[in-house]
Structure formats: C-alpha cells, structure tokens
C-alpha positions as CSV (number, residue, x, y, z in Angstrom):
1,X,-110.3,-83.3,19.8
2,X,-106.8,-84.3,20.9
3,X,-104.3,-85.0,18.3
4,X,-101.0,-86.9,18.7
5,X,-97.9,-85.0,17.9
6,X,-95.9,-86.3,14.9
7,X,-92.6,-88.0,15.5
8,X,-90.6,-84.9,14.4
9,X,-91.7,-82.9,17.4
10,X,-91.3,-85.5,20.1
11,X,-88.2,-85.0,22.2
12,X,-86.6,-88.1,23.5
13,X,-85.1,-87.4,26.9
14,X,-81.7,-88.6,27.9
15,X,-81.8,-91.8,29.9
16,X,-80.4,-92.0,33.4
17,X,-77.5,-94.1,32.1
18,X,-76.4,-91.5,29.6
19,X,-76.6,-88.7,32.2
20,X,-74.5,-90.8,34.7
21,X,-71.9,-91.5,31.9
22,X,-71.7,-87.8,31.1
23,X,-71.2,-86.9,34.8
24,X,-68.5,-89.5,35.1
25,X,-66.7,-88.2,32.0
26,X,-66.9,-84.7,33.4
27,X,-65.5,-85.9,36.7
28,X,-62.7,-87.7,35.0
29,X,-61.8,-84.6,33.1
30,X,-61.9,-82.5,36.3
31,X,-59.8,-85.1,38.1
32,X,-57.1,-85.0,35.3
33,X,-57.1,-81.2,35.1
34,X,-56.9,-80.7,38.9
35,X,-54.1,-83.4,39.1
36,X,-52.2,-81.5,36.5
37,X,-52.6,-78.2,38.4
38,X,-51.5,-80.0,41.6
39,X,-48.3,-81.3,40.0
40,X,-47.6,-77.9,38.5
41,X,-48.1,-76.1,41.8
42,X,-46.1,-78.7,43.7
43,X,-43.2,-78.3,41.3
44,X,-43.4,-74.5,41.6
45,X,-43.3,-74.8,45.4
46,X,-40.3,-77.0,45.2
47,X,-38.4,-74.9,42.6
48,X,-39.2,-71.5,44.0
49,X,-39.3,-72.1,47.7
50,X,-38.2,-75.4,49.1
51,X,-34.8,-75.5,47.3
52,X,-33.9,-72.2,48.9
53,X,-35.3,-72.7,52.4
54,X,-31.9,-72.4,54.1
55,X,-30.9,-69.3,52.1
56,X,-33.5,-66.8,53.4
57,X,-32.3,-63.9,55.5
58,X,-34.2,-62.1,58.3
59,X,-36.2,-60.1,55.8
60,X,-37.4,-63.3,54.1
61,X,-35.4,-62.9,50.9
62,X,-32.9,-65.1,49.2
63,X,-30.6,-63.8,46.4
64,X,-29.3,-66.4,43.9
65,X,-26.0,-65.0,42.6
66,X,-25.9,-67.5,39.7
67,X,-29.1,-66.4,38.1
68,X,-29.5,-63.0,39.7
69,X,-33.0,-63.9,41.0
70,X,-34.4,-62.9,44.4
71,X,-36.7,-65.5,46.0
72,X,-39.3,-64.4,48.6
73,X,-40.2,-66.5,51.6
74,X,-43.9,-65.6,51.3
75,X,-44.2,-67.1,47.9
76,X,-43.9,-70.6,49.4
77,X,-47.1,-70.2,51.3
78,X,-49.0,-69.3,48.2
79,X,-47.6,-72.1,46.1
80,X,-48.2,-74.6,48.9
81,X,-51.8,-73.4,49.4
82,X,-52.5,-73.7,45.6
83,X,-51.0,-77.2,45.6
84,X,-53.1,-78.2,48.6
85,X,-56.4,-76.9,47.0
86,X,-55.7,-78.6,43.7
87,X,-54.8,-81.8,45.4
88,X,-57.9,-81.8,47.5
89,X,-60.1,-81.2,44.5
90,X,-58.4,-84.1,42.7
91,X,-58.9,-86.3,45.8
92,X,-62.6,-85.3,46.0
93,X,-63.2,-86.1,42.3
94,X,-61.4,-89.4,42.7
95,X,-63.6,-90.2,45.7
96,X,-66.7,-89.3,43.8
97,X,-65.7,-91.5,40.8
98,X,-64.9,-94.6,43.0
99,X,-68.0,-94.2,45.2
C-alpha cells in the first residue's frame, strides 16, 4: 500500500525564476566587488609607479626625498597586472549580466 507523504515532509524546489534571480544577484555583487578592486589597483599603480616613471635610475629604484620612500620599478608590473585581472573579471560579469 502506497501512502502519500504529509505536507510537512514535501520539499518545494526553487523555481527556475528564483534561481536565475539569485545568480544575477551574485553576479551583480561579483561585478561591484571586482570593480572596486580594479579601481583600488589602478590607483595603486598610479600612486606607486606611474607618478614616478621618470625618476627611476638604472637599478630600477626611485628615492623620494620628501617622504623618504623608495619606489621600485617592478612594483608597477604587479599593480598593473592585478588591475587588468580585476577589470577583466568585472567586464566578464557585466557581459554575463547584459547577455
């Protein structure tokens, strides 16, 4: 004899509309976070490398006598790479949202 389960034990699955809405919300959050990281890394590239691009010597160092800081030429590549990765993630998320 087959019995029907009572209403308390029946699980109602998410509808496809809810799943799509949740995915879009996660994509929007990922877009905003990656855009924030991109802006931060772009600012770091500008402040720590681009402003001092004419100051570097043959060893790849620049000494700022006002603040006493030494800027390294190699740091620019790292900041630019991080900015490019974060920007490409933001562009991908935006593309997926508008598709």
